[in-house]
C-alpha positions in Angstrom: 102.7 69.9 79.6 101.1 72.8 78.5 103.5 76.1 78.8 102.3 79.0 80.9 101.3 81.8 79.7 103.9 84.1 79.3 104.5 87.0 82.5 103.7 89.9 79.8 100.4 88.8 79.2 99.4 87.9 82.7 100.5 91.0 83.7 98.1 92.9 81.2 95.4 90.4 82.1 95.8 91.7 85.8 96.2 95.4 84.4 93.1 95.2 82.1 91.1 93.9 84.8 91.8 96.5 87.6 90.7 99.0 85.5 87.3 97.5 84.0 86.3 95.9 87.1 83.0 96.9 88.5 81.8 94.8 91.4 85.1 92.4 91.9 88.4 92.9 93.2 91.7 91.4 91.8 94.3 89.7 93.5 97.6 90.1 92.8 99.3 87.5 91.3 102.6 87.7 93.7 100.0 87.7 96.6 98.5 84.5 95.6 102.3 82.6 95.5 102.6 83.8 98.7 99.9 82.3 100.0 100.3 78.8 98.3 103.5 78.8 99.3 102.7 79.6 103.1 100.1 76.5 102.7 102.2 74.5 100.7 99.8 74.2 97.6 100.7 74.6 94.2 99.4 76.0 91.3 99.0 72.8 89.3 96.9 71.2 92.0 94.4 74.2 92.1 92.0 72.6 89.8 91.3 69.9 92.7 88.1 71.0 94.8 89.9 70.5 98.0 92.6 72.8 96.9 90.4 75.5 95.2 88.5 75.4 98.5 91.6 76.3 100.8 92.9 78.6 98.6 89.4 80.3 98.9 89.3 80.4 102.5 93.0 81.4 103.1 92.6 84.3 100.4 89.7 85.4 100.4 89.0 84.6 96.4 85.9 83.7 94.8 87.1 82.4 91.2 90.5 81.7 89.6 91.6 82.5 86.3 93.9 79.6 84.7 94.9 79.4 81.2 97.7 77.7 78.7 99.2 78.7 75.6 100.1 75.9 72.8 102.4 76.8 70.2 101.3 74.9 66.8 102.7 75.1 63.4 102.4 78.8 62.3 99.8 79.5 65.1 99.3 79.4 68.8 96.4 78.7 70.9 95.2 80.3 73.8 93.0 79.3 76.5 91.5 80.2 79.7 89.1 79.2 82.4 87.0 80.7 85.5 87.7 78.1 88.4 85.1 78.7 91.3 87.3 78.0 94.7 84.1 76.6 96.4 83.4 73.6 94.2 86.3 73.8 91.6 83.2 74.4 89.0 84.4 75.6 85.6 81.3 78.8 85.2 83.4 80.4 82.5 85.7 80.2 79.6 87.5 81.6 76.4 89.9 80.4 73.5 91.7 82.4 71.0 94.1 81.6 68.3 96.7 84.1 66.3 99.5 83.7 64.2 102.7 83.1 65.8 104.7 86.0 64.2 108.3 87.7 65.7 106.5 89.6 68.8 104.7 86.7 70.0 107.8 84.5 69.6 110.0 87.0 71.8 107.0 86.5 74.5 107.0 82.7 74.1 110.7 82.7 74.5 110.4 84.9 77.8 110.8 82.4 80.9 107.5 82.0 82.8 107.6 82.9 86.4 108.1 80.1 89.1 106.0 79.8 92.4 109.0 80.9 94.3 109.8 85.0 93.6 112.9 85.2 96.5 115.6 85.5 94.5 114.0 87.0 91.8 116.1 90.5 90.7 113.9 93.8 90.9 111.8 95.0 88.1 113.6 98.2 87.5 110.5 99.0 85.3 108.4 98.8 89.0 108.9 101.5 92.1 106.4 100.9 95.3 106.0 103.5 97.7 104.1 103.2 100.1 101.1 101.0 99.4 101.0 102.6 96.0 103.0 100.7 93.0 104.4 102.9 89.9 104.7 100.8 86.5 105.3 102.3 83.1 103.5 100.2 80.8 104.9 101.6 77.5 107.3 104.0 75.9 105.9 104.3 72.0 107.8 106.5 69.7 106.1 108.4 66.5 108.8 109.7 64.2 108.0 112.9 62.1 111.0 113.9 60.4 114.9 114.0 60.7 114.4 117.1 63.4 111.8 116.4 65.4 108.9 113.5 66.7 106.2 112.5 69.5 106.6 110.1 72.4 103.7 108.8 74.2 104.3 107.1 77.6 102.0 104.8 79.8 102.1 104.5 83.5 100.6 102.3 85.9 99.9 103.3 89.4 98.3 100.8 91.2 97.1 101.2 95.0 98.1 97.6 96.9 96.2 98.6 99.5 93.0 96.5 100.7 91.3 99.2 102.7 92.7 102.8 101.6 91.8 104.9 99.3 94.7 107.2 97.9 94.7 110.5 96.3 97.5 111.4 93.8 98.7 114.1 91.8 101.6 115.6 89.6 103.2 119.2 89.1 101.4 121.3 87.3 104.9 122.1 85.1 105.1 118.7 83.2 107.1 120.4 80.4 109.9 120.4 83.0 108.7 118.0 85.5 107.5 115.2 83.6 110.6 113.8 82.5 112.0 111.4 79.7 115.5 110.6 78.6 117.7 108.5 77.0 121.7 108.1 77.1 121.9 109.2 73.5 120.8 112.6 75.0 117.2 112.8 72.4 115.4 116.0 74.2 112.2 115.1 75.4 109.2 117.9 76.3 106.3 117.1 77.9 103.5 119.1 76.1 100.1 116.9 76.9 98.9 114.8 80.3 95.7 112.4 81.1 94.5 110.8 83.9 96.3 112.3 86.6 95.7 116.0 88.9 97.6 118.5 88.6 99.0 120.4 91.7 101.4 122.8 93.1 103.5 123.5 96.3 102.7 126.7 98.0 103.0 128.2 101.4 100.4 126.1 103.0 101.9 123.0 101.6 100.6 121.4 98.3 97.4 122.7 96.6 95.1 121.4 94.1 92.7 118.9 93.4 94.3 115.1 93.3 92.4 111.8 91.8 91.4 109.5 94.0 92.5 105.7 94.0 90.5 103.0 95.6 91.8 100.1 97.3 92.9 97.5 94.8 92.4 100.1 92.0 94.7 101.7 89.3 95.0 104.7 87.3 96.6 105.3 84.0 98.8 108.2 83.4 99.3 109.3 79.4 101.7 111.8 78.8 103.1 113.0 74.8 105.7 114.7 74.3 107.5 116.2 71.5 111.2 114.7 70.6 114.2 116.6 68.9 116.2 114.1 67.9 120.3 113.6 68.4 120.7 111.0 66.0 118.8 108.8 63.3 114.9 109.5 64.4 113.5 106.3 66.0 113.3 104.7 69.2 116.7 104.5 71.2 116.8 102.4 74.4 116.9 102.3 77.9 114.9 105.5 79.0 114.5 106.7 82.2 111.7 108.5 83.2 111.8 111.0 86.6 108.9 113.1 88.1 107.2 113.8 91.3 104.3 112.5 92.5 102.1 113.8 95.4 100.2 111.3 97.7 98.3 111.0 100.6 95.9 108.7 102.2 92.3 109.9 102.2 90.9 110.5 105.7 87.4 111.3 105.6 86.9 112.9 102.5 90.0 114.5 102.5 94.0 113.8 101.9 95.4 115.7 105.6 98.7 114.7 104.9 100.4 115.2 101.0 103.9 113.5 100.2 106.5 114.4 97.5 107.8 111.4 96.2 110.7 111.6 93.7 109.5 109.0 91.1 112.6 107.5 88.8 111.9 104.3 86.9 114.1 102.8 84.2 112.6 101.5 81.2 114.7 98.7 79.2 
């Protein structure tokens, strides 16, 4: 039996599809597993036309993307196929082969997720507030010299609601309120931010524009920080990320009830 694709690859594919989608919706993999468990179906049995059709009826999905990874001598082969839920017909397929370097071996060594996630520990890189889920996708350090460098943080915020559009913003003062830290005490100061609007708290509540996230949609927020090293230049983990987030459901084209949430994430 071919091993399942490592969770990081499946997660990245989900995020990319949500970001690039045009006329289709993406079902979160965790929700799919819950539906399978409720109706006593298994992922390996989805190629059966009857099972695929049942899933289409229960989950309201038109197609599934299934894939396998096969390690070979010095290389790894990746295959993926799109299967319709009404007939189990394969309507699309792709394959790729790449060298098995150290990064690939680390991904392959991670345990694949099972059909039951009830006992899985919470992911410190994810935080759910209301229907919105925040996850730090990556932190990349760009050393400059022995004193200063730069850090780029990428944050994904996903709207898990099937029907509601949410507006979201972060404080205008990103220098002091979009914070990245580590246990060594390196000094991070955010200087640039893209992908989301900024708001400020005035006498009449939060003011300023918000960025809309449609149902099952997502946004990617990227910040750049200047780093002052307290030790050897380079990456020192874990990182700790904290910022205020302003969000609210859209109603008749407006966001009448904006709430503030203190978003705190650990990045392993």
